[in-house]
C-alpha positions in Angstrom: 7.0 0.7 20.0 9.3 2.4 22.5 8.1 5.9 21.6 4.4 4.8 21.9 5.1 3.3 25.3 6.9 6.4 26.5 3.7 8.3 25.7 1.9 6.3 28.3 2.3 8.9 31.1 4.2 8.4 34.4 3.1 4.9 35.2 3.8 3.7 31.6 7.1 5.5 31.5 8.3 3.7 34.6 7.0 0.5 33.2 9.0 1.0 29.9 12.2 1.8 31.8 11.8 -1.1 34.2 11.0 -3.5 31.4 14.1 -2.5 29.4 16.2 -2.9 32.5 14.8 -6.4 33.0 15.5 -7.5 29.5 18.9 -5.8 29.2 21.1 -8.8 29.9 24.4 -7.0 28.9 24.0 -4.0 31.3 26.4 -3.8 34.2 24.9 -5.3 37.3 25.3 -2.2 39.5 23.5 0.1 37.0 20.0 -1.4 37.6 19.5 -0.6 41.3 21.0 2.9 40.8 18.6 3.7 37.9 15.6 2.4 39.8 16.5 4.4 42.9 16.9 7.5 40.7 13.5 7.0 39.2 11.5 6.5 42.3 13.4 9.2 44.3 11.8 11.8 42.0 8.5 11.3 43.7 5.1 10.8 42.0 4.2 14.4 42.2 7.1 15.3 39.9 7.0 12.3 37.6 4.5 13.8 35.1 6.5 16.9 34.4 9.9 15.3 34.5 9.0 12.0 32.8 10.3 12.9 29.4 13.7 14.1 30.6 14.0 11.2 33.0 13.2 8.5 30.4 15.5 10.1 27.8 18.4 10.2 30.3 17.8 6.7 31.5 17.6 5.2 28.0 20.7 7.0 26.9 22.4 5.7 30.1 21.3 2.2 29.3 22.5 2.5 25.7 26.0 3.8 26.7 26.3 1.1 29.3 26.2 -1.6 26.6 22.6 -2.6 26.3 22.9 -3.9 22.7 20.5 -6.7 22.7 17.6 -4.8 21.1 19.6 -3.4 18.3 21.1 -6.9 17.6 17.6 -8.4 17.6 16.3 -6.0 14.9 19.2 -6.7 12.7 19.9 -10.4 13.3 16.9 -12.6 13.8 18.5 -15.7 12.3 19.2 -18.4 14.9 21.1 -21.6 14.9 19.7 -24.9 16.3 22.0 -24.4 19.3 20.6 -21.0 20.0 17.1 -22.5 19.8 17.7 -25.2 22.3 19.6 -22.8 24.6 16.7 -20.3 24.7 14.2 -23.1 24.9 15.8 -24.5 28.1 16.0 -21.0 29.6 12.2 -20.8 29.4 12.1 -17.6 27.3 9.2 -16.7 25.1 10.1 -17.1 21.5 8.2 -16.6 18.2 10.0 -18.6 15.6 9.7 -19.7 12.0 11.5 -22.7 10.6 12.4 -21.9 7.0 12.3 -24.8 4.5 11.6 -23.6 1.0 11.2 -19.8 0.3 8.2 -19.0 -1.9 7.1 -15.4 -2.7 4.4 -15.6 0.0 6.9 -16.8 2.6 9.4 -14.1 1.5 6.8 -11.4 2.3 6.1 -13.0 5.6 9.8 -13.1 6.5 10.0 -9.3 5.8 7.1 -8.7 8.2 8.6 -11.1 10.8 11.8 -9.1 10.9 9.8 -5.9 11.4 7.9 -7.4 14.3 11.1 -8.4 16.1 11.6 -5.0 17.7 7.9 -4.5 18.6 7.6 -7.9 20.3 10.9 -7.6 22.2 9.2 -4.8 24.2 7.0 -7.5 25.6 9.8 -10.0 26.3 9.2 -12.1 23.2 12.3 -13.1 21.1 11.5 -13.3 17.4 13.6 -15.3 15.0 13.9 -17.7 12.0 15.9 -20.9 11.6 17.0 -22.2 8.3 16.2 -25.9 8.1 18.8 -26.4 5.3 21.6 -25.0 7.5 20.4 -25.8 11.0 17.8 -28.6 10.8 15.6 -29.0 13.9 14.2 -32.4 13.6 10.8 -31.7 15.1 10.0 -28.7 13.0 11.9 -29.3 9.8 10.7 -32.8 8.9 7.3 -32.1 7.4 6.4 -29.9 4.5 3.2 -28.6 6.1 5.3 -27.1 9.0 6.6 -24.4 6.6 3.2 -22.8 6.6 3.2 -22.3 10.4 5.1 -20.2 12.9 5.5 -21.3 16.5 5.3 -19.6 19.9 7.4 -21.2 22.7 6.9 -20.5 26.4 8.2 -22.1 29.5 10.5 -24.4 27.6 7.9 -26.0 25.3 5.8 -25.2 22.3 2.9 -23.0 23.5 1.0 -22.5 20.3 1.3 -22.6 16.5 0.0 -20.0 14.0 -0.9 -20.5 10.4 0.8 -18.0 8.2 -2.6 -16.9 6.9 -3.3 -15.4 10.4 0.1 -13.8 10.9 0.7 -12.0 7.6 2.0 -8.6 8.7 3.4 -6.7 11.7 0.0 -5.9 13.2 -1.3 -9.4 12.9 1.9 -10.9 14.3 2.0 -8.6 17.3 -1.7 -8.9 17.9 -1.9 -12.7 17.7 1.2 -13.3 19.8 0.0 -11.0 22.6 -3.5 -12.5 22.3 -2.0 -15.9 22.8 0.1 -14.8 25.8 -2.9 -13.1 27.4 -5.3 -15.9 26.6 -6.1 -16.4 30.3 -6.4 -12.6 31.0 -8.4 -11.4 27.9 -11.8 -13.1 27.8 -14.0 -13.6 24.7 -17.7 -13.2 24.8 -20.3 -13.9 22.1 -23.7 -13.4 23.7 -25.2 -10.9 26.1 -25.6 -13.7 28.7 -21.8 -14.2 28.5 -21.2 -10.5 29.1 -23.7 -10.4 32.0 -21.9 -13.3 33.7 -18.6 -11.5 33.4 -20.1 -8.3 34.8 -21.5 -10.2 37.8 -18.1 -11.8 38.4 -16.3 -8.4 38.2 -18.7 -6.5 40.5 -16.8 -4.9 43.3 -13.4 -6.2 42.0 -12.4 -4.9 38.6 -13.7 -2.5 36.0 -14.1 -4.0 32.5 -12.6 -2.8 29.2 -14.8 -4.2 26.4 -13.4 -4.0 22.9 -15.0 -4.8 19.6 -12.8 -5.3 16.5 -14.1 -6.2 13.1 -11.5 -8.9 12.6 -8.4 -10.3 14.3 -4.9 -9.3 13.3 -5.8 -5.7 12.5 -4.3 -2.5 13.8 -7.2 -2.1 16.2 -6.7 -5.7 17.5 -3.0 -4.9 18.1 -3.9 -1.7 20.0 -6.3 -3.5 22.2 -3.8 -6.3 23.0 -0.9 -3.9 23.7 -3.1 -2.0 26.1 -4.3 -5.2 27.7 -0.6 -6.3 28.2 0.0 -3.1 30.3 -3.3 -2.7 32.1 -4.3 -6.4 32.4 -3.7 -6.5 36.1 -5.9 -3.5 36.7 -8.8 -4.1 34.4 -10.6 -7.1 33.0 -10.3 -7.0 29.2 -13.0 -8.6 27.0 -12.8 -9.0 23.3 -15.7 -9.1 20.8 -15.6 -9.9 17.1 -19.3 -10.3 16.5 -22.4 -12.1 17.7 -25.6 -11.2 19.5 -23.9 -9.2 22.2 -23.4 -6.4 19.7 -27.1 -5.8 19.6 -27.2 -5.3 23.3 -24.4 -2.7 22.9 -26.3 -0.9 20.1 -23.8 -1.9 17.4 -24.8 -3.0 13.9 -22.9 -6.3 13.3 -22.1 -5.2 9.7 -20.3 -2.1 11.1 -16.7 -1.9 10.1 -15.8 0.5 12.9 -14.0 -0.8 16.1 -15.3 0.4 19.4 -14.4 0.3 23.1 -16.7 0.5 26.2 -15.6 1.0 29.8 -17.8 -0.9 32.3 -17.7 0.6 35.9 -18.0 -2.6 37.9 -15.5 -2.0 40.7 -17.2 0.9 42.4 -21.0 1.4 42.0 -22.1 5.0 42.1 -25.4 5.8 43.7 -25.8 8.6 41.2 -26.3 6.1 38.3 -29.9 5.4 39.2 -31.0 4.9 35.6 -29.1 1.6 35.3 -30.4 -1.6 36.8 -28.5 -3.1 39.7 -27.3 -6.2 37.8 -25.6 -4.3 35.0 -22.5 -2.1 35.3 -22.6 1.5 34.2 -21.1 1.9 30.7 -19.0 4.7 29.2 -18.3 4.5 25.5 -15.0 5.7 24.0 -16.0 8.2 21.3 -12.6 8.3 19.5 -11.1 5.8 17.1 -9.5 2.7 18.6 -5.7 3.3 18.7 -3.2 2.6 21.5 -2.8 6.3 22.3 -6.5 7.1 22.3 -7.3 4.0 24.4 -4.6 4.9 27.0 -5.9 8.5 27.1 -9.4 7.3 27.6 -8.4 5.0 30.5 -6.4 7.8 32.1 -9.4 10.1 31.8 -11.6 7.6 33.6 -9.0 7.2 36.3 -9.0 10.9 37.0 -11.2 12.6 39.7 -14.9 12.8 38.9 -15.0 16.5 39.9 -12.1 18.8 40.6 -12.7 21.8 42.9 -10.9 25.1 42.2 -10.9 28.4 43.9 -9.7 30.7 41.1 -11.3 32.1 37.9 -11.4 29.5 35.0 -9.1 31.7 33.0 -6.5 31.2 35.8 -6.8 27.4 35.6 -4.0 26.0 33.3 -5.1 24.0 30.3 -5.1 20.2 30.9 -1.7 18.5 30.6 -0.7 15.2 29.2 -2.6 12.9 28.7 -5.6 15.1 28.9 -4.4 17.8 26.5 -7.1 16.9 23.9 -9.9 16.9 26.4 -12.4 19.8 26.9 -12.7 21.5 30.3 -16.2 22.4 31.7 -16.5 24.8 34.6 -19.6 25.1 36.9 -19.8 27.8 39.5 -20.8 27.0 43.1 -22.4 29.5 45.6 -21.7 29.2 49.4 -25.4 28.8 50.2 -25.8 25.8 47.9 -22.4 24.3 48.0 -23.5 20.7 48.7 -26.3 20.8 46.2 -23.9 22.2 43.6 -21.4 19.5 44.3 -24.1 16.8 43.8 -25.2 18.5 40.6 -21.6 18.6 39.3 -21.1 14.9 40.2 -24.3 14.0 38.3 -23.1 15.9 35.2 -19.6 14.5 35.5 -21.0 11.0 35.1 -22.7 12.0 31.9 -19.5 13.6 30.7 -17.3 10.7 31.7 -14.6 10.0 29.1 -15.7 13.1 27.2 -14.6 16.2 29.3 -13.0 17.2 32.6 -15.4 18.9 35.0 -14.3 21.5 37.5 -16.4 23.2 40.2 -15.4 26.8 40.8 -16.2 28.0 44.4 -17.3 31.7 44.3 -16.7 32.0 48.0 -13.0 32.5 47.1 -12.0 36.2 46.7 -9.9 35.1 43.7 -13.0 34.4 41.7 -14.0 37.6 39.8 -16.4 36.1 37.2 -19.7 38.0 37.1 -22.7 36.3 38.7 -24.6 36.3 35.4 -22.4 33.4 34.2 -23.0 30.0 35.7 -20.7 27.9 33.4 -17.6 28.2 31.3 -15.7 25.9 29.0 -12.3 25.6 27.2 -11.9 23.5 24.1 -8.7 21.7 23.2 -6.4 22.9 20.4 -8.4 26.2 20.1 -6.0 28.4 22.1 -6.3 28.6 25.9 -9.3 31.0 25.7 -12.1 30.3 28.2 -15.7 31.1 27.1 -18.3 32.1 29.7 -22.0 31.2 29.2 -25.3 31.2 31.0 -27.1 27.9 30.8 -30.5 26.9 32.1 -30.1 23.1 32.6 -27.6 20.3 32.7 -28.7 19.2 29.2 -27.5 22.6 27.9 -24.0 21.9 29.3 -24.1 18.4 27.9 -25.1 19.6 24.5 -22.4 22.2 24.5 -19.7 19.6 25.1 -21.1 16.8 23.0 -21.4 19.2 20.0 -17.6 19.3 20.0 -17.4 15.5 20.4 -19.9 15.0 17.6 -17.9 17.2 15.2 -14.8 15.1 15.9 -16.8 11.9 15.6 -18.4 13.0 12.3 -14.9 13.6 11.0 -13.8 10.1 12.0 -17.0 8.7 10.6 -16.4 10.5 7.3 -13.0 8.9 7.2 -14.6 5.6 8.0 -17.2 6.1 5.3 -14.4 6.6 2.8 -12.9 3.4 4.0 -16.2 1.6 3.6 -16.6 3.1 0.2 -13.1 1.8 -0.6 -14.1 -1.7 0.4 -16.9 -1.5 -2.2 -14.7 0.0 -4.9 -14.4 -3.5 -6.4 -17.9 -2.9 -7.8 -16.4 -0.4 -10.2 -15.0 -1.6 -13.5 -11.4 -1.9 -12.5 -8.7 -0.7 -10.1 -8.1 2.5 -12.1 -11.8 3.5 -11.8 -11.7 2.7 -8.1 -8.6 5.0 -7.6 -10.2 7.8 -9.5 -13.5 7.5 -7.6 -11.6 7.5 -4.3 -9.8 10.8 -5.2 -12.9 12.4 -6.8 -12.8 15.3 -4.4 -9.2 16.2 -5.2 -9.1 18.8 -8.0 -6.2 18.8 -10.4 -3.9 21.9 -10.4 -3.8 22.8 -14.1 -1.4 25.7 -13.8 1.5 23.9 -15.3 -0.3 22.8 -18.5 -1.9 24.8 -21.3 -5.6 24.1 -21.8 -6.1 23.9 -25.5 -9.3 24.7 -27.3 -10.5 25.0 -30.9 -9.8 28.8 -30.6 -6.2 28.8 -29.4 -4.9 25.4 -30.6 -3.0 26.6 -33.7 -1.6 29.7 -32.0 -0.2 27.8 -29.0 1.3 24.9 -31.1 3.1 27.4 -33.3 4.9 29.1 -30.4 6.9 26.0 -29.3 9.2 23.7 -31.2 7.5 20.7 -29.4 4.0 20.6 -27.9 3.0 17.5 -26.0 -0.8 17.2 -26.0 -3.0 15.0 -23.9 -6.5 14.3 -25.3 -8.8 13.1 -22.5 -12.4 12.7 -21.3 -13.4 13.8 -17.8 -15.7 10.8 -17.3 -13.1 8.3 -18.4 -11.3 6.8 -15.4 -8.0 6.0 -17.2 -8.0 9.5 -18.6 -8.3 11.1 -15.2 -5.8 8.8 -13.7 -3.2 9.6 -16.4 -4.0 13.3 -16.2 -2.4 13.4 -12.8 0.8 11.8 -14.2 0.8 14.2 -17.2 0.6 17.2 -14.9 3.5 15.8 -12.8 5.6 15.5 -15.9 4.8 19.1 -16.8 5.9 20.3 -13.4 9.0 18.3 -13.6 9.9 19.8 -17.0 9.2 23.2 -15.7 11.5 22.7 -12.7 14.2 21.4 -15.0 13.9 24.5 -17.1 13.7 22.6 -20.3 13.2 25.1 -23.1 10.7 24.9 -26.0 8.5 22.1 -24.6 4.9 23.0 -24.0 2.5 20.6 -22.2 -1.1 21.0 -23.2 -4.4 19.2 -22.6 -7.6 19.0 -24.6 -10.9 18.0 -23.0 -12.5 16.1 -25.8 -15.9 16.1 -24.1 -15.9 19.9 -24.3 -14.0 20.4 -27.6 -15.4 17.6 -29.8 -14.8 19.5 -33.0 -11.1 19.7 -32.3 -10.7 16.0 -31.3 -12.9 14.7 -34.2 -11.3 16.9 -36.9 -11.2 15.1 -40.2 -8.1 14.6 -42.4 -7.6 17.5 -44.8 -8.3 20.2 -42.1 -5.7 22.4 -40.5 -5.0 20.0 -37.6 -1.9 17.8 -38.0 -3.5 14.6 -36.7 -6.1 12.0 -37.4 -9.4 12.0 -35.4 -8.9 11.0 -31.8 -10.7 7.7 -31.2 -9.0 6.3 -28.1 -8.6 8.0 -24.7 -6.3 9.0 -23.2 -4.1 9.8 -26.2 -0.8 11.7 -26.2 0.5 13.3 -29.4 3.9 15.1 -29.9 3.3 18.0 -32.3 6.0 20.0 -34.1 5.3 22.9 -36.4 5.1 21.8 -40.1 5.3 18.1 -39.2 3.0 15.2 -38.7 2.0 14.5 -35.1 3.9 11.6 -33.4 1.8 9.3 -31.3 3.0 8.2 -27.9 2.3 4.5 -27.4 4.2 3.7 -24.3 3.2 3.0 -20.7 0.7 5.4 -19.1 3.0 6.5 -16.3 4.7 9.7 -15.6 8.2 8.2 -15.7 7.8 6.5 -19.1 6.2 9.7 -20.6 9.0 11.9 -19.3 11.7 9.6 -20.6 10.0 9.5 -24.0 9.7 13.3 -24.2 13.4 13.9 -23.2 14.6 11.4 -25.9 12.3 12.9 -28.4 14.0 16.3 -28.0 17.0 14.9 -29.9 17.0 14.7 -33.6 16.2 11.3 -35.1 18.6 10.5 -36.6 21.3 12.7 -35.2 23.8 13.7 -38.0 27.3 13.0 -36.8 30.3 14.5 -38.5 33.3 14.1 -36.1 34.9 11.4 -34.1 34.0 13.2 -30.9 30.4 13.5 -31.8 30.2 9.7 -32.5 31.9 8.9 -29.1 29.5 11.3 -27.4 26.5 9.7 -29.1 27.6 6.2 -28.0 28.7 6.9 -24.5 27.2 10.0 -22.9 23.8 10.4 -21.2 21.3 12.1 -23.5 20.1 14.4 -20.7 21.0 14.9 -17.0 17.4 13.9 -16.1 18.0 10.5 -17.6 21.2 9.8 -15.7 20.0 6.5 -14.4 18.6 5.4 -17.8 20.7 3.6 -20.5 18.9 3.8 -23.9 19.5 1.5 -26.8 21.4 3.1 -29.7 21.3 2.6 -33.5 24.0 4.0 -35.8 23.6 4.0 -39.6 26.7 4.0 -41.9 26.3 5.4 -45.4 29.1 6.5 -47.7 27.0 9.3 -49.5 23.7 10.9 -49.1 22.5 9.3 -52.2 23.5 5.8 -51.3 20.8 3.1 -51.4 18.9 2.6 -48.2 19.5 6.0 -46.6 15.9 7.0 -47.0 14.7 3.7 -45.5 17.0 4.2 -42.5 15.9 7.8 -42.1 12.2 6.9 -42.1 12.8 4.1 -39.6 14.7 6.5 -37.3 11.8 8.9 -37.3 9.5 6.0 -36.2 11.9 5.2 -33.4 12.1 8.7 -32.1 11.5 8.9 -28.3 12.3 5.2 -27.8 15.8 4.6 -29.2 18.7 7.0 -30.0 19.5 6.9 -33.7 22.6 8.4 -35.3 23.7 8.8 -38.9 27.3 8.8 -40.1 28.1 9.9 -43.7 31.2 10.6 -45.8 34.8 10.3 -44.6 34.4 8.8 -41.1 32.3 5.9 -42.5 35.2 4.0 -43.8 37.0 4.1 -40.5 34.0 2.8 -38.5 33.2 0.3 -41.1 36.7 -1.1 -41.0 36.7 -1.1 -37.2 33.6 -3.3 -37.1 34.4 -5.2 -40.3 31.3 -4.2 -42.2 30.5 -2.9 -45.7 28.4 0.2 -45.9 25.5 0.7 -46.1 25.0 -1.0 -42.7 23.2 -0.5 -39.5 25.1 -1.0 -36.1 23.0 -1.8 -33.1 24.2 -1.0 -29.6 21.7 -2.7 -27.2 21.7 -1.4 -23.6 22.4 -5.0 -22.3 25.5 -5.5 -24.5 29.0 -3.9 -24.4 29.6 -1.0 -26.8 32.6 -2.8 -28.2 30.5 -5.6 -29.6 27.6 -4.1 -31.6 25.1 -6.1 -33.6 25.4 -5.6 -37.4 22.5 -5.8 -39.9 22.1 -4.8 -43.5 19.6 -2.1 -44.6 16.3 -3.7 -45.6 14.2 -2.8 -48.6 11.5 -1.1 -46.5 11.4 0.9 -43.3 8.8 -1.5 -41.8 11.1 -4.5 -42.3 14.1 -2.6 -40.8 12.0 -1.6 -37.8 11.0 -5.2 -37.1 14.6 -6.4 -37.4 15.9 -3.7 -35.2 13.3 -4.3 -32.4 13.9 -8.1 -32.5 17.7 -7.6 -32.5 17.6 -5.2 -29.5 16.0 -7.9 -27.3 18.4 -9.8 -25.1 18.6 -13.6 -25.5 16.4 -14.0 -22.4 14.6 -10.7 -21.8 13.1 -9.9 -18.4 9.3 -9.6 -18.8 7.9 -6.6 -17.0 4.7 -4.7 -17.0 6.3 -2.1 -19.3 7.5 -4.4 -22.1 4.6 -6.9 -21.9 2.6 -5.4 -24.8 5.6 -5.3 -27.1 6.7 -8.9 -26.3 3.1 -10.2 -26.8 2.8 -8.4 -30.1 5.6 -10.7 -31.5 3.1 -13.5 -31.5 5.5 -16.2 -30.2 5.0 -19.0 -27.7 6.1 -17.8 -24.3 8.7 -19.9 -22.4 8.5 -18.2 -19.0 11.0 -18.7 -16.2 9.7 -17.5 -12.8 12.4 -16.8 -10.2 12.1 -15.5 -6.7 13.7 -12.6 -4.9 17.3 -13.2 -3.9 18.3 -13.1 -0.3 22.1 -12.8 -0.9 24.8 -12.8 -3.5 24.5 -16.6 -3.8 20.9 -16.3 -4.7 21.6 -13.8 -7.4 24.2 -16.1 -8.9 21.8 -19.0 -8.9 19.1 -16.9 -10.6 21.6 -15.7 -13.2 22.7 -19.3 -13.8 19.1 -20.3 -14.5 18.8 -17.4 -17.0 22.0 -18.4 -18.7 20.8 -22.0 -18.9 17.6 -20.8 -20.6 19.8 -18.9 -23.0 21.5 -22.2 -23.7 18.2 -23.7 -24.7 17.9 -21.1 -27.5 21.5 -21.7 -28.7 21.2 -25.5 -28.7 17.7 -25.5 -30.1 18.6 -23.4 -33.2 15.9 -22.8 -35.7 13.5 -25.0 -33.7 13.4 -22.3 -31.0 12.5 -19.5 -33.4 8.8 -19.9 -32.6 9.5 -19.5 -28.8 10.2 -16.4 -26.8 12.1 -17.3 -23.7 11.6 -14.8 -20.9 12.5 -14.4 -17.3 10.1 -13.0 -14.7 11.6 -11.7 -11.4 8.9 -11.9 -8.7 10.7 -9.4 -6.6 10.7 -6.7 -9.3 7.3 -7.7 -10.7 5.2 -8.8 -7.7 2.1 -9.0 -9.9 3.6 -12.1 -11.5 2.8 -14.0 -8.3 -0.9 -13.9 -9.1 -0.2 -14.7 -12.7 1.7 -17.8 -11.9 -1.0 -18.8 -9.4 -3.7 -18.3 -11.9 -1.8 -20.4 -14.5 -1.4 -23.4 -12.2 -4.1 -23.0 -9.6 -1.6 -22.7 -6.8 1.8 -21.3 -6.1 4.5 -23.8 -7.1 8.0 -23.9 -5.7 10.5 -21.6 -7.4 12.1 -21.6 -9.9 9.1 -22.5 -12.1 9.3 -22.9 -15.9 6.1 -22.9 -17.9 5.0 -22.7 -21.6 2.0 -20.7 -22.6 0.3 -18.9 -25.5 0.6 -21.9 -27.7 -1.0 -21.5 -31.2 -2.9 -24.8 -30.6 -4.9 -23.6 -27.6 -5.0 -22.0 -24.2 -3.1 -24.8 -22.4 -0.3 -24.0 -19.9 2.4 -26.6 -19.4 4.8 -26.7 -16.4 8.3 -28.1 -16.5 8.5 -30.9 -13.9 9.0 -29.2 -10.4 12.1 -30.0 -8.4 13.8 -31.1 -11.6 17.1 -29.3 -12.5 16.6 -26.8 -15.3 19.2 -27.9 -17.9 19.2 -26.9 -21.5 19.1 -30.5 -22.8 16.3 -31.5 -20.4 14.2 -28.4 -21.3 14.5 -29.2 -25.1 13.4 -32.8 -24.5 10.4 -31.5 -22.4 9.4 -29.0 -25.2 9.5 -31.8 -27.7 7.2 -33.8 -25.5 4.8 -30.8 -25.3 4.8 -30.5 -29.1 4.2 -34.2 -29.5 1.2 -34.1 -27.1 2.8 -36.4 -24.6 2.6 -33.8 -21.7 -0.6 -33.0 -19.8 -1.4 -29.4 -19.3 -1.0 -28.0 -15.8 -3.6 -25.2 -16.3 -5.5 -23.1 -18.8 -5.5 -19.4 -19.7 -8.5 -17.3 -18.9 -11.0 -16.2 -21.5 -10.4 -13.1 -23.7 -13.8 -11.6 -22.9 -14.1 -8.6 -20.6 -17.8 -8.7 -19.7 -19.6 -5.8 -18.2 -19.5 -5.5 -14.4 -23.3 -6.0 -14.3 -25.8 -7.3 -16.8 -27.6 -4.0 -17.1 -24.2 -2.4 -17.9 -23.9 -4.5 -21.1 -25.1 -1.8 -23.4 -23.9 -3.6 -26.6 -26.0 -6.6 -25.7 -29.0 -4.4 -25.1 -28.5 -2.7 -28.4 -28.3 -6.0 -30.2 -31.5 -7.2 -28.6 -33.3 -4.1 -29.6 -32.1 -4.5 -33.2 -33.2 -8.1 -33.3 -36.6 -7.8 -31.6 -39.6 -6.1 -33.2 -40.7 -2.8 -31.6 -42.8 -3.6 -28.5 -46.0 -1.8 -27.6 -46.2 0.9 -25.0 -47.8 -1.6 -22.5 -45.0 -4.1 -23.1 -42.4 -1.5 -22.6 -43.9 -0.4 -19.3 -44.2 -4.0 -18.1 -40.6 -4.7 -19.2 -39.3 -1.6 -17.4 -41.0 -2.6 -14.2 -39.6 -6.2 -14.3 -36.1 -5.0 -15.1 -36.2 -2.4 -12.4 -37.3 -5.0 -9.9 -34.5 -7.4 -11.0 -31.9 -4.6 -10.6 -33.2 -3.7 -7.2 -33.1 -7.3 -6.1 -29.5 -7.6 -7.4 -28.5 -4.7 -5.2 -30.3 -6.2 -2.2 -28.6 -9.6 -2.6 -24.8 -9.1 -2.9 -24.2 -12.8 -2.8 -25.9 -13.0 -6.3 -23.7 -10.2 -7.6 -21.2 -11.1 -10.3 -17.7 -11.1 -8.7 -15.9 -8.9 -11.1 -12.6 -9.6 -9.3 -12.5 -13.0 -11.0 -12.3 -11.5 -14.4 -8.8 -11.4 -15.9 -7.4 -11.2 -19.4 -5.4 -13.9 -21.0 -2.4 -11.5 -21.3 -0.5 -13.2 -18.5 
């Protein structure tokens, strides 16, 4: 905020310094008059050029003098009850939240509240929060509904309360608080009659700044309120959010673009004859609404209508701040027509108001050397300081010359706005992935880091590398195109890491259908590709390995790096075993701790070795597997008190000194299932990445939702809850085998907030314990809220659920994923065609006309359109 205010030219720069001095309660008393004398002694004519240095010196002077309040505010917004009453009696403006119970929604609000503290202090508003548990304030901590409101205090009493739905981020907090403070200064109009009355009242007194924002609490609303806070004494600010008045201003009410108009009501120009006497002349701001653009626009309107110069345009310096992005237009005046030229320039200047600076060049000066054949010149911003000379026949030509530049800029802004509007309708696409791909449709992928494989070069390219990672994709498939970007990033990352003998390749299956659909028995080492995108890891003379992990770059990179190691790794020395168990498999995986499995076999012919080897190959890329044979086996078997053959499991969540031990099963599939089950912690944390594997176990989910911790005490409390859930498993014994207890951390998995809300219909207090995915139906049961989560109590509650004594708190959604629109349901259309007899040509034409009309009506009536955002799968 400070930097933005400093950009407000000389007047704004002085205002910033004076304001900081006013609110700097810790500054030495003698520093304030000295600084103010220093500022104003510079003189207004030097302020503009010396403002930056002046403000920098002053603010550094303030900081070194001990002005620490602002820094403290941004870091410490927690107040005690005593602090609250002290500041309340002092009459200071305060925006406070009284914290009772912290839900995920409130946690997000508190983060935004802390961010707004620094911004609002620039306007003299203290921002803070008070914990009702530690420092109860009776008036604001007694009712539960008060936890959904924040309060603004002014003049020693409550000034206004805000629902948290209206102050949800930094922009909305700053905008709504300033709007409340300026409620008497910033007017609100709805009809043209209201606006006309305001114009009549302002005639001869104040100019009007009229702003339209599509909704309150946005960045545009904040920009308008920040400017109104500074310029409120000079201009009358009016806010519009909709209504009939927009039609008078020529704005479509459905428009999403904010706009600003300047109404010249203070001084009426006789040149504006085209406007009736009861309305003020209007100048529209052509740039997007932002604090800097609005300030520049107001400064431009405050400048002189016409500036007169007596040198060549090339000798006139380019416009300085804040006009540096404004075009300059030069008209030439002759001595014989000097007064007429000045009137003409003034008329044109009104038409260019807010768009360009107009300068009248007097040819009577000997310094003007421009040939007489030119009657105008112009200089465009950010296009060097070159002045272009032209010969124009009318004022319209001049206006067209300048507005062409403005239209180009406006078109660029409108293009950006169109993209935003398209983004608002991306919900009409099948899902978020399709929406993201559509939004980035003009960004072409850089394929230099991957090999584009075809039917002609596939076998040659694969034979050249020990490992080839191939992505099979379709250009028209949204998920394929989204994952293609991540795949290319992994290829670039491997190239930067200088990993040898790994080739990354892609196959466009829409182009090379023969390669993707190759049947078994041909030369390709894989089955026909039927799902997209698909990733295969191909090694010469081996069957292809399918990647079934998460479609993210990080997960794929980790899988590839682990796949580079043999599976299993043959270990023959004590050092090799220690390295296998303790060292990081690759420097790029320094932050990742994989699970490890070690097989102990006395001889290569011992029973079960082939089973373990086959299981290890299936685990390649996911788990590190090692194989120990011969002499060292006895030593390790004795150390862990096992009889070979055996399998030792070293889960990432468990200490290396305490591995899990299991015998070798009769088949690799059984061994795989036992290994995967044993590697799970007693209470695994459910995340987006492990959700599919946990659901595939087919167990009833016992889900513990915990919130994000604020401190070490919160972390210990959450861990105690997880440990208690682990106690449920231990005390329940075999009875708990049908359950899969999981913990979901809402801080690390924010999507779980909507999951919990969809389960129960609203957001419950945390922690919350629910049972779902029961074999008997889609019911969701909630452990009684505000009841301590104890192992014995949870077991009793689960027994009540099994006995049918508990009422469900919610239901899972349906498993169907219908088409976004009825006419997208191609399978249904095909079924109907198969069921119905073939219609005649006349019936077909009639049906097509009716269907087309229905589809058009669907597009014309969005309220009848199926809300695809309500569709969700029962997987959480």
